[in-house]
C-alpha positions as a printed Julia matrix, in Angstrom:
443×3 Matrix{Float64}:
   0.03    0.06   -0.1
   1.31    3.22   -0.96
  -0.18    7.16   -1.55
   0.51    9.8    -3.46
  -0.21   13.07   -3.31
   0.18   14.39   -6.83
  -3.01   14.17   -9.03
  -2.29   13.13  -12.47
  -3.81   12.51  -16.2
  -5.0     8.99  -15.83
  -6.22    6.5   -17.84
  -8.34    3.48  -16.69
  -8.13    0.48  -19.13
  -9.99   -2.51  -19.8
 -12.18   -1.95  -16.65
 -16.25   -2.43  -16.41
 -17.86    0.64  -15.35
 -20.56    0.39  -12.91
 -22.48    3.58  -11.53
 -25.35    2.51   -9.55
 -26.83    6.29   -9.51
 -27.25    6.25  -13.38
 -27.49    2.5   -13.75
 -24.43    2.28  -16.36
 -23.26   -0.94  -16.08
 -20.93   -1.87  -19.43
 -17.35   -2.43  -20.38
 -15.31    0.99  -20.78
 -12.15    3.12  -19.9
 -12.18    6.05  -18.01
  -9.78    9.28  -18.01
  -9.35   11.49  -15.79
  -7.9    15.03  -15.69
  -7.22   17.51  -12.87
  -8.88   15.22  -10.41
 -11.95   14.56  -12.18
 -13.71   12.29  -14.32
 -12.88   13.86  -18.2
 -14.42   11.02  -20.2
 -15.98    7.7   -19.86
 -16.15    4.84  -22.77
 -14.85    7.04  -25.6
 -11.72    8.83  -24.62
 -10.88   12.02  -26.71
  -8.24   11.8   -28.98
  -5.94   14.62  -27.63
  -6.22   13.0   -23.98
  -2.72   12.16  -23.16
  -2.52   10.12  -20.27
   0.73   10.34  -17.81
   0.04    7.41  -16.37
  -2.22    4.06  -17.07
  -4.2     1.69  -14.82
  -4.98   -1.69  -16.07
  -8.36   -2.7   -14.5
  -8.6    -5.98  -16.29
 -11.38   -8.3   -14.76
 -12.15   -5.34  -12.28
 -15.22   -3.42  -11.93
 -14.78    0.63  -11.68
 -16.88    2.17   -9.74
 -17.28    5.48   -7.3
 -15.79    5.6    -4.16
 -18.02    4.35   -1.19
 -19.43    6.91    1.13
 -19.41    5.6     4.7
 -21.76    7.51    7.26
 -20.67    5.88   10.4
 -17.1     6.13   11.18
 -15.13    6.56   14.24
 -11.6     7.9    13.95
 -10.55    8.06   17.39
  -8.73   10.98   17.42
  -8.48   13.25   19.05
  -8.46   11.9    22.36
  -8.14    7.9    21.59
  -4.8     7.74   19.3
  -4.09    4.33   21.12
  -7.28    2.81   19.63
  -7.25    4.3    16.08
  -4.75    7.02   14.79
  -6.36    9.21   12.14
  -3.32    7.92    9.7
  -3.88    3.98   10.22
  -7.88    4.6    10.19
  -7.92    6.5     7.02
  -5.71    3.96    5.45
  -7.86    1.42    6.25
 -10.78    3.24    4.66
  -8.8     3.68    1.37
  -7.81   -0.07    1.36
 -11.74   -0.74    1.77
 -12.63    1.48   -0.98
 -13.93    4.18    1.13
 -13.21    7.26   -0.4
 -15.38    9.73    2.41
 -16.63    8.93    6.09
 -18.62   10.87    8.34
 -17.31   10.81   11.91
 -19.51   11.29   14.75
 -18.48   14.3    17.17
 -17.64   11.77   20.63
 -14.14   12.11   20.36
 -12.27   13.46   23.36
 -12.43   16.35   23.4
 -16.08   16.47   21.83
 -16.34   17.97   18.31
 -18.4    20.91   19.98
 -15.93   23.93   19.27
 -15.18   25.15   15.51
 -11.41   25.09   16.4
 -11.42   21.3    17.01
 -13.4    20.71   13.82
 -10.96   22.72   11.59
  -8.15   20.74   13.18
  -9.48   17.64   12.27
 -10.12   18.29    8.98
  -6.42   19.59    8.31
  -5.1    16.7     9.6
  -7.35   14.8     7.55
  -6.85   16.69    4.28
  -3.16   16.61    4.73
  -3.1    12.97    4.71
  -4.34   12.88    1.27
  -6.35    9.94    1.85
 -10.47    9.19    2.53
 -12.08   12.78    2.82
 -13.46   13.38    6.69
 -16.54   14.92    7.11
 -17.39   15.39   10.77
 -20.73   15.73   12.62
 -20.94   18.7    15.31
 -22.31   17.78   18.66
 -25.93   18.62   19.01
 -25.18   19.62   22.99
 -21.82   20.98   24.68
 -19.99   18.1    25.41
 -22.53   15.8    24.81
 -24.04   16.5    28.08
 -27.62   17.02   26.38
 -27.92   20.25   28.4
 -26.8    23.49   26.4
 -27.03   23.44   22.38
 -23.94   24.02   20.41
 -23.11   26.88   17.96
 -24.37   25.23   15.27
 -23.66   27.94   12.7
 -20.28   28.25   14.07
 -19.63   24.34   13.74
 -21.39   24.6    10.22
 -19.03   27.29    8.99
 -16.27   25.23   10.3
 -16.94   22.11    8.26
 -19.6    20.57   10.06
 -22.06   18.39    7.75
 -24.65   17.65   10.49
 -25.43   17.51   14.5
 -25.22   14.24   16.62
 -25.03   13.01   20.04
 -23.42   10.08   18.94
 -24.28    7.32   21.37
 -25.26    9.27   24.35
 -28.89    9.79   24.28
 -30.55   13.1    25.43
 -32.86   12.66   28.61
 -34.32   16.18   28.72
 -36.88   16.22   25.31
 -37.6    19.93   25.53
 -33.53   20.49   24.92
 -33.8    17.71   21.83
 -36.98   19.97   20.76
 -35.18   23.39   20.68
 -32.3    21.65   19.1
 -34.3    20.28   16.31
 -35.75   23.82   16.07
 -32.79   25.49   15.9
 -31.39   22.61   13.24
 -34.56   23.31   11.02
 -34.24   27.13   10.76
 -30.88   26.53    9.42
 -31.53   23.13    7.16
 -29.18   21.1     9.2
 -29.77   17.58    9.3
 -29.94   16.04   12.96
 -28.12   12.66   13.25
 -29.53   10.37   16.17
 -29.51    7.0    17.32
 -32.93    5.9    18.56
 -31.91    4.24   21.93
 -34.26    5.21   24.94
 -31.89    6.4    27.57
 -32.7     4.02   30.5
 -33.93    1.0    28.58
 -30.77    0.92   26.36
 -28.2     0.07   29.5
 -27.69   -3.6    28.39
 -25.26   -5.5    26.73
 -27.47   -7.98   24.37
 -30.09   -7.79   22.87
 -33.21   -9.23   25.19
 -34.49  -12.6    24.26
 -33.78  -16.21   25.19
 -30.06  -15.96   24.79
 -29.28  -13.01   26.71
 -31.81  -14.67   29.41
 -30.04  -17.91   29.2
 -26.54  -16.31   29.55
 -27.44  -13.99   32.23
 -26.67  -10.8    29.86
 -28.53   -7.46   30.7
 -30.97   -7.0    28.17
 -31.75   -4.1    25.54
 -35.51   -4.61   24.3
 -36.82   -3.53   20.91
 -38.85   -1.18   22.81
 -35.56    1.02   23.5
 -35.44    1.73   20.0
 -39.03    2.19   19.29
 -40.15    4.41   21.86
 -37.16    6.73   20.99
 -38.31    6.71   17.64
 -41.73    7.67   18.3
 -40.47   10.52   20.22
 -38.04   11.19   17.21
 -40.89   11.33   14.83
 -43.23   13.07   16.87
 -40.48   16.09   17.35
 -40.01   16.18   13.27
 -43.78   16.69   13.0
 -43.84   19.42   15.63
 -40.54   21.12   14.23
 -39.9    20.03   10.68
 -36.64   19.33   11.01
 -34.59   16.85    9.01
 -33.64   13.81   11.04
 -31.16   10.53   10.03
 -31.95    7.59   12.05
 -28.45    5.9    12.63
 -27.92    2.16   12.54
 -31.75    0.56   13.11
 -31.2    -3.02   14.58
 -35.19   -4.31   14.92
 -37.75   -5.17   12.56
 -40.08   -2.97   14.35
 -37.9     0.03   14.02
 -37.61   -0.65   10.26
 -41.2    -0.54   10.22
 -41.83    2.77   12.12
 -39.07    4.4     9.94
 -41.18    2.64    6.54
 -44.45    4.45    8.35
 -42.61    7.86    8.78
 -41.2     8.2     5.21
 -44.66    6.99    4.04
 -46.19   10.03    5.73
 -43.85   12.23    3.83
 -41.55   13.05    7.14
 -37.91   14.17    6.25
 -36.2    11.42    7.41
 -33.44    8.82    6.28
 -31.87    6.01    8.05
 -28.98    3.59    8.05
 -28.1     0.03    8.89
 -24.68   -1.47   10.22
 -22.67   -4.08    8.22
 -23.27   -6.33   12.15
 -26.88   -6.13   12.11
 -27.32   -6.59    8.23
 -25.18  -10.03    8.41
 -25.15  -11.35   12.23
 -27.83  -12.45   14.89
 -27.56  -12.85   18.47
 -26.65  -16.31   18.06
 -23.28  -15.06   16.81
 -22.32  -14.16   20.53
 -21.89  -17.79   20.89
 -19.98  -18.31   24.05
 -19.39  -14.64   24.98
 -17.35  -13.95   22.57
 -16.67  -10.19   22.95
 -15.94   -9.24   19.52
 -19.66   -9.25   19.08
 -20.17   -6.89   22.17
 -21.76   -4.19   19.73
 -24.09   -1.27   19.8
 -26.76   -1.62   18.62
 -26.5    -5.26   20.0
 -27.14   -8.05   17.56
 -30.88   -8.95   17.63
 -32.95  -12.11   16.48
 -33.1   -13.71   13.04
 -36.23  -11.91   12.15
 -35.16   -8.59   12.84
 -32.01   -9.35   10.53
 -34.29  -10.92    7.87
 -36.79   -7.24    8.1
 -33.45   -5.1     8.35
 -32.43   -6.66    4.92
 -35.39   -6.12    3.51
 -35.75   -2.64    4.56
 -32.38   -1.8     2.76
 -33.62   -3.65   -0.54
 -36.64   -1.75   -0.49
 -35.04    1.79    0.13
 -36.94    1.99    3.62
 -33.2     2.38    4.8
 -31.04    4.16    2.61
 -27.72    3.4     3.31
 -24.99    0.41    4.72
 -22.59    1.56    6.99
 -19.5    -0.1     8.33
 -20.32    1.17   11.95
 -16.2     1.25   12.43
 -15.26    1.64   15.97
 -11.59    0.42   16.67
 -11.38   -0.49   20.15
  -8.28   -1.63   21.76
  -7.23   -4.96   22.99
  -7.31   -3.57   26.68
 -10.65   -2.68   26.47
 -12.05   -5.38   24.44
 -10.2    -8.71   25.84
 -12.32   -8.95   28.64
 -15.48  -10.52   29.95
 -18.31   -9.74   27.65
 -20.71   -7.69   29.44
 -17.33   -5.39   30.63
 -15.78   -5.25   27.21
 -15.99   -2.01   25.24
 -18.55   -1.99   22.5
 -17.38   -1.69   18.63
 -15.41   -3.26   15.81
 -13.26   -2.44   12.86
 -15.38   -2.71    9.96
 -14.12   -0.14    7.23
 -11.94   -2.55    5.14
 -15.03   -4.92    5.37
 -17.8    -2.54    4.03
 -17.63   -3.34    0.5
 -17.03   -7.24    0.44
 -20.1    -7.31    2.92
 -22.6    -5.29    0.85
 -21.31   -7.64   -1.98
 -22.06  -11.03    0.29
 -25.44   -9.48    0.84
 -26.03   -9.12   -2.9
 -25.24  -12.88   -3.36
 -27.14  -13.96   -0.32
 -30.13  -11.94   -1.08
 -29.66  -12.59   -4.87
 -29.65   -8.85   -6.02
 -28.28   -6.98   -8.55
 -24.7    -5.98   -7.68
 -25.6    -2.59   -9.01
 -28.53   -2.24   -6.73
 -26.46   -3.49   -3.51
 -23.72   -1.13   -4.52
 -26.15    1.95   -4.16
 -26.57    1.33   -0.41
 -23.1     2.25    0.13
 -22.78    5.46   -2.8
 -24.97    7.74   -4.12
 -27.86    6.52   -1.57
 -25.61    7.61    1.26
 -24.32   10.7    -0.84
 -27.7    11.49   -0.93
 -28.31   11.09    2.74
 -25.56   14.12    2.78
 -27.33   16.2     0.05
 -30.69   15.92    1.32
 -29.37   18.19    4.56
 -28.45   20.99    2.43
 -24.25   19.39    2.08
 -23.12   20.33   -1.11
 -22.67   17.33   -2.96
 -18.91   17.36   -3.38
 -18.49   17.58   -6.81
 -20.74   14.42   -7.77
 -19.89   12.42   -4.51
 -21.01    8.62   -4.79
 -21.44    8.99   -8.32
 -19.28    8.09  -11.44
 -19.99   10.77  -13.85
 -18.18   13.29  -16.5
 -17.32   16.28  -14.1
 -17.29   14.46  -11.02
 -14.36   14.35   -9.13
 -12.61   11.19   -9.4
 -13.09    9.56   -6.09
 -13.09    5.76   -7.59
 -12.84    2.09   -6.46
 -11.46   -0.24   -8.75
 -12.18   -4.23   -7.31
 -12.31   -7.49   -8.54
 -15.35   -9.22   -8.26
 -14.09  -12.71   -8.81
 -11.56  -12.33   -6.12
 -12.27  -13.97   -2.66
 -10.3   -13.08    0.5
 -10.29  -14.54    4.03
 -10.65  -12.05    6.6
  -7.16  -12.02    8.67
  -7.5    -9.74   11.92
  -3.66   -9.35   12.15
  -3.47   -8.02    8.54
  -6.31   -5.22    8.72
  -4.5    -1.9     8.4
  -6.78   -0.49   11.16
  -5.03    0.36   14.5
  -8.21   -1.96   16.0
  -7.9    -5.85   14.67
 -11.19   -6.72   16.51
 -13.96   -8.14   14.27
 -16.87  -10.39   14.53
 -16.07  -11.49   10.86
 -12.75  -12.68   11.64
 -12.17  -16.04    9.7
 -14.91  -15.38    6.86
 -14.2   -15.68    3.52
 -15.71  -12.5     1.29
 -16.34  -12.21   -2.41
 -14.52   -9.1    -3.74
 -11.45   -7.47   -3.07
 -10.19   -3.91   -3.98
  -7.28   -3.2    -6.28
  -7.06    0.39   -6.22
  -8.66    3.63   -4.6
  -8.29    6.79   -5.97
  -9.4    10.48   -4.32
  -9.76   13.01   -6.23
  -7.89   11.36   -9.19
  -4.88   10.76   -6.71
  -3.74    7.02   -6.29
  -4.41    6.55   -2.45
  -4.39    2.71   -2.31
  -3.27   -0.02   -4.78
  -3.08   -3.72   -3.72
   0.48   -5.54   -4.73
   0.72   -6.42   -8.33
  -1.86   -3.32   -9.52
   0.41   -1.2   -10.46
   0.89    2.18  -12.91
   2.25    2.0   -16.0
């Protein structure tokens, strides 16, 4: 793996162009100049490529847009340094990511946001779009200066995993956000019911683990949707985990409420049965639920009720993870698995690949665009004039998840040992080669 900071005139040859937004699915060449897509299919006769990438046997698609990535910096550098996590992102084909505000210190001051964005930009890897804290210190009491945070580069406002006990504060936050057109990103979990470590059900009862009932999610969703009706604020629901939650989102959308939602790769593929014998790698938030919930989430993602699939990347240090299940810190690494797990879902559900990849490209980008975030040069799309954020991957390759080989500083994943389809061969960000696999070289 290496990255280069210089944009180039680049020709991608022999690839198969795939753009979920337009439905393009055809062999063809792609020319890049000044960091943007210059032409696709027929390349202008006067185009002179300084370098050429041979994508024989590979799909050339938009870079992935991941709406839930913790970078653990500032404040948790021992769990995930910015450099290692952004290297993991581009190795997974992710060219743009959204990070929640629960760093240390919390992203509630413009200076902290600007520092994070500067650090990320200096690495010339994946783009980082931060969410600002909805309340100071995420304490749920005093609203942040959302206007200043937005001007510093925040694309929305969130409480991360920290619920707001005072509904009046949440309502005021949503009123303020509505007045400026900001999106509020909320994890639906009722504060008091959500304190368990596993999904309520026979398995948690048998294992003696404190449970998180589905009602923790649905009560929070009812509250959120009532406040959306009252304020008109746009809300993105983060990481739905239950069949009942998906149905409530479906009803809210049918009503015309300005809401979107996402689901994590963990909830899409795993169930509470994967906890096995107290396997702390499956200690996640939200907790893994029953098979009927997983199937309902898959259907909701397929029919567009749920807009986006996210990695829910959360680096956790060995000391915090290698503990008894109930004491272990929740979270798993996921950036390098997102594309392959989207591909696996397509295979499992017999979906066209272009439909599955929409959930990690333009549908994710549209969540951002709905909140008046300018679509940064065609983010999540393969189009002439769009920024050349591109993923080249081999759909025929299969790989086994070896946690020690992951680029993330955190090696903990419940998918260790899984054989997954599809492997990223190269990732370009604004026309720059940010990652390439061994053997995938420029000429």
